[in-house]
N, C-alpha and C positions, 0 to 999 in steps of 0.2 A: 684649626681644629685638631690637626694631627699632633701638634705639640702637647695637647692635653691627654694624649693616649698614655703617656708614661704615668701620670698621676692616677689615671683610671685603672691601669693594671696594678699600680701600687696599692690602690684602695682594695682591689680584689684580693691581693696577697695578704693585706692586713686583715680583711674580713675572714679569710681562710684561717689565719693564725688565731684570730679571736674565737672562731668556731671550735678549733682544736682546744683552745684554753677552756672554753665553756664545757666541752665534752669531757676533757680529761682532768681539769682542775690544776694542771701543771703550770705554776706561775711563770715559767720561762716563756710559754706561748703567749700569755697575756702581755708580758713585757715586749715581746717581739711585735705584737699587734700594735701596742701603744707607740713604740718607736717608729714603726712603719707609717702610722698616721702622722706623727710629728715630722718625719723626713719628707713625706710627700706634701704635707702642708707647706713646709719650707720651700719646696720646689714650685709652689704657686706664686712666689714673690715675682711680680711682673717687671723684672729687670734682667739685663744682660742676656745670658744664654739659658736661663732657667725656663722651665716649661710655662710658667705663668706669663712670661713676656710674650711667648709665642701665642698663647691663648688670647692675650690682650690685643694683639695685632688683628685678630679676627673680629673684634668687637667695635660697634659704633660708639659714638660719644655718650649717648644716654645709657647704653649698656655698661660702659665703664663706670659711670656714676652709680648705676644700680649695684654693681659688684662692690663698690666702695661702701654703699649702704648696707649690703648683706654682711660685709666684713665687720662693720660697726655693730650690727645687731648680734652677730656671733660673738664678738668681743664682750658686749654687755651681758650676754647670757652665760658666758663661760669664764670670763676674765683670763683667757689664754693670751699671754703676752705676745706670742708670735703673730697673732692676728693684728695686733697693733702695728707691728713692723710691716706686715703685708699691706695693711690699710694705708699707712703713710706713703709707701712707695706707689700704691694704687692711686692715691690722690694726685701725686706728682705726675703719674702717667696719664691720668684722666684729664689733666690740664693741658696736655700736649694735643696737637691736632690728631684726630683719628685718621687712619689710612683708608678705612672702608666707610662708605656712606650708608650702605644697606645693613640693617640689623642681621646678624648671624644668630638665629635663634638656637640651633643645635649647640653651638659653642657656648653661648650664653647659659643655656640650661645645664650643660655639662659643668661649667665653672661653678654655678650655684650649688649643684649637687655635691661637687667635690669640696667646696667650702664647708658645707654642713656635715657631710659624712666624715671627712678627714678630721675636722674639729672634734666631732664625737669620738672618733677612734683615738685621737691624741689625748683626750681627756677621760678615757674610761677609768673607773675607780682604780686606785693603786692596788696592785697585785700583792696579796699577802703570802 
């Protein structure tokens, strides 16, 4: 669960930048918000030393497959290519034996919220 703290804080920073963009209308803040969403979404790839790998370690087998499904739904709704990459790696990781047997609901919920919120942030309308 601690591994997901980085993307959670990144989401907070991205939302703060988006709020400044909405208040001021300065396009740079919108671009910063969008980039923050994209970078933190990339960090959710469940491989190697990325935070998504640490988050996946805390999930049971069915939770991993539910994350794969959530990534698929998010991809179908947004057509964000990065979700496809995350999803492919998540399928690979879901096929491996889970370390934990008991579902970790807080980590699972955090992962789901991060997928949704960071995808939205990465896909905010292009700043003009």
